[in-house]
C-alpha positions in Angstrom: -47.6 13.8 68.4 -43.8 14.7 67.2 -43.0 16.1 70.8 -41.1 14.1 73.2 -43.6 15.0 75.6 -46.7 13.0 76.4 -49.9 13.4 78.4 -51.7 10.0 80.3 -55.3 9.8 79.0 -58.0 9.0 81.4 -61.0 8.0 79.8 -64.4 8.1 81.5 -67.7 6.3 79.4 -70.4 5.3 80.5 -73.7 7.0 81.9 -72.7 6.3 85.8 -75.3 8.4 88.2 -72.4 9.4 90.1 -69.9 12.0 88.7 -67.5 11.5 91.6 -67.7 7.7 91.2 -67.0 7.8 87.3 -63.9 10.2 87.6 -62.3 7.9 90.6 -62.5 4.5 89.3 -61.5 5.8 86.0 -58.0 7.4 87.2 -57.7 5.0 89.7 -58.3 2.1 86.7 -55.6 3.9 84.5 -53.0 4.5 86.8 -53.6 0.3 87.7 -53.1 -0.4 84.1 -50.0 2.0 83.6 -48.4 0.3 86.8 -48.7 3.9 88.5 -51.1 2.6 91.5 -48.7 4.1 93.9 -49.3 7.4 92.8 -53.0 7.2 93.8 -53.3 9.0 97.7 -54.5 7.2 100.5 -58.0 8.4 100.1 -59.6 5.7 102.7 -58.2 7.2 105.4 -58.8 11.0 104.4 -62.5 10.4 103.7 -62.5 8.7 107.2 -61.4 11.9 108.8 -63.3 13.8 106.5 -66.6 12.1 107.8 -65.7 12.2 111.5 -65.4 15.9 111.0 -68.5 16.1 109.2 -70.5 14.4 112.0 -69.2 17.1 114.2 -70.4 19.7 112.3 -73.4 18.8 110.6 -74.4 15.7 112.9 -73.9 16.3 116.7 -75.8 13.5 117.5 -73.8 10.7 115.4 -70.6 12.4 116.7 -71.6 12.0 120.3 -72.6 8.5 119.9 -69.3 7.6 117.7 -67.3 9.2 120.8 -69.1 7.2 123.3 -67.9 4.1 121.6 -64.0 5.0 121.5 -61.8 4.0 124.2 -59.8 6.9 123.4 -60.4 10.6 122.4 -61.5 11.8 119.6 -58.7 14.0 118.6 -55.8 11.0 119.0 -58.2 8.4 116.8 -57.9 11.1 114.0 -54.2 11.6 114.6 -54.1 7.5 114.3 -56.1 7.8 111.0 -53.9 10.9 110.1 -50.8 8.2 110.3 -52.5 5.6 108.6 -53.2 3.3 111.7 -54.8 0.3 109.4 -56.2 -0.9 112.9 -57.7 2.5 113.7 -59.4 2.6 110.0 -60.6 -1.4 110.3 -62.5 -0.3 113.9 -64.1 3.1 111.5 -65.5 0.5 109.0 -66.7 -1.4 111.8 -68.3 1.5 113.7 -69.8 3.1 111.0 -72.7 1.1 109.9 -73.9 1.1 113.6 -74.2 4.9 113.4 -75.7 5.0 110.2 -78.5 2.7 110.2 -76.8 -0.3 108.5 -74.9 1.3 105.5 -71.6 0.8 103.8 -68.5 3.3 104.3 -67.7 4.3 101.1 -64.2 6.0 101.3 -64.8 8.5 98.3 -68.1 9.9 99.7 -67.1 13.8 100.4 -63.4 13.7 99.1 -62.2 16.2 96.5 -61.8 15.1 93.5 -60.1 18.1 91.6 -57.9 18.2 94.5 -57.1 14.5 94.1 -56.6 14.9 90.4 -54.1 17.6 91.0 -51.9 15.8 93.9 -51.5 12.9 91.2 -50.9 15.2 88.4 -48.1 16.4 90.3 -46.7 12.9 91.5 -46.8 11.9 87.8 -44.8 15.0 86.9 -42.1 14.4 89.4 -42.0 10.6 88.7 -39.8 11.3 85.8 -42.0 9.1 83.8 -41.8 11.7 80.5 -45.2 12.5 81.1 -46.2 16.3 81.3 -49.7 15.9 82.3 -53.2 14.3 82.5 -55.7 14.4 79.5 -59.4 13.4 80.8 -61.5 12.5 78.4 -65.3 12.1 79.0 -66.4 9.8 75.8 -70.2 9.6 75.3 -71.1 12.2 78.0 -74.3 12.4 76.2 -75.1 9.5 77.9 -74.9 11.1 81.2 -76.7 14.2 80.5 -79.4 12.0 78.9 -80.0 9.4 82.1 -78.9 11.6 84.8 -79.0 15.6 84.3 -82.4 15.6 86.1 -81.1 13.8 89.1 -77.5 15.3 89.3 -76.8 17.2 92.4 -75.6 21.0 92.9 -72.2 19.0 93.6 -72.0 17.1 90.5 -72.3 21.1 88.4 -69.6 22.4 91.0 -67.3 19.2 90.7 -67.5 20.0 86.7 -67.0 24.1 87.4 -63.8 23.2 89.6 -62.2 20.8 87.4 -62.4 23.3 84.3 -61.1 25.9 86.4 -58.4 23.6 87.5 -57.5 22.9 84.2 -57.1 26.8 83.0 -55.1 27.1 85.6 -52.6 24.3 85.3 -49.7 25.6 83.3 -46.9 23.9 83.2 -48.3 20.9 85.3 -51.0 20.2 82.3 -54.4 18.8 83.4 -56.9 18.9 80.4 -60.6 17.8 80.8 -62.8 16.9 77.3 -66.2 16.7 77.6 -67.8 14.8 74.6 -71.3 15.3 73.6 -73.7 15.5 70.8 -75.5 18.4 71.2 -74.8 21.7 73.6 -75.3 21.4 77.1 -78.0 23.9 77.0 -79.9 21.7 74.6 -80.6 18.9 77.6 -81.4 21.6 80.5 -84.7 23.0 79.2 -87.0 21.1 81.8 -84.8 21.5 85.0 -85.1 24.4 88.0 -83.7 27.6 87.1 -80.9 26.8 89.8 -79.9 24.4 88.2 -80.1 25.7 84.4 -78.0 28.4 85.7 -75.3 26.0 87.1 -75.3 24.1 83.6 -74.8 27.4 81.8 -71.9 28.0 83.9 -70.3 24.6 83.1 -70.8 25.5 79.5 -69.0 28.8 79.9 -66.1 27.4 81.0 -65.2 25.0 78.4 -64.0 25.6 75.0 -66.5 24.4 72.4 -65.1 22.3 69.2 -67.9 21.9 66.8 -67.5 18.9 64.5 -69.4 18.9 61.0 -69.6 16.0 58.4 -67.2 16.9 55.3 -69.3 15.4 52.6 -65.5 14.2 51.0 -65.3 12.3 54.3 -68.5 10.9 53.8 -68.3 9.6 50.6 -64.6 8.5 51.4 -66.2 6.1 54.1 -69.1 4.6 51.5 -66.7 4.1 49.2 -64.5 1.8 51.7 -67.7 0.4 53.0 -69.5 -0.8 49.8 -68.2 -4.0 48.7 -67.8 -4.0 44.5 -67.2 -6.2 41.7 -64.8 -4.4 39.9 -65.5 -6.3 36.6 -69.1 -5.4 37.2 -68.4 -1.5 37.9 -66.1 -1.6 34.5 -69.4 -3.2 33.0 -71.6 -0.6 34.1 -69.3 2.2 33.6 -69.3 0.8 29.7 -72.6 0.6 29.7 -73.7 4.3 31.1 
């Protein structure tokens, strides 16, 4: 607190079923509120390129149909996306529902969240605004665990593992992640399949565990401030007892 260095706090809250979306939206909102929106990479164009490459390797039929709808080579199409060509991106947005049974393109699908945070962190430090890094706080992480742990994918588990690992290696470009929950992660995973249990144990082991114990003196201090008192009645009570 007394040093001249500071960390940009990014607060994630709520029980969203998508960890990716929670991390991304909180990052964007924080940057926007602090006038750092320009530090956010152009994820839309990168995500479009990632999607095309995924079609090529995993969904050849979709890729073939996509290629047939273009009047230029796919390689040129990707190059223009890489150069932030808004006309080509608009074309991709238009084609996407035709190739995916009407679904809407989500630029954040398949994007590496940890890599994104690392890039934003580097830009933040280089911007010379006095920040030494980023401190991410997932408030009420227990709500996410209670509502979504059974539906959480392996990718969600990997996100937390990779993020924790990146924090440990961040060095001078500080990156921190705090998960706040009512109980240990191990208390939420009893009913999960073994594969997910092992994954969540792996997440838990990558974090330092800080346990908060209630202090009786603090409890009485809170009670003392919360209970309304009439001094004259209290003095009378004291003398009578």
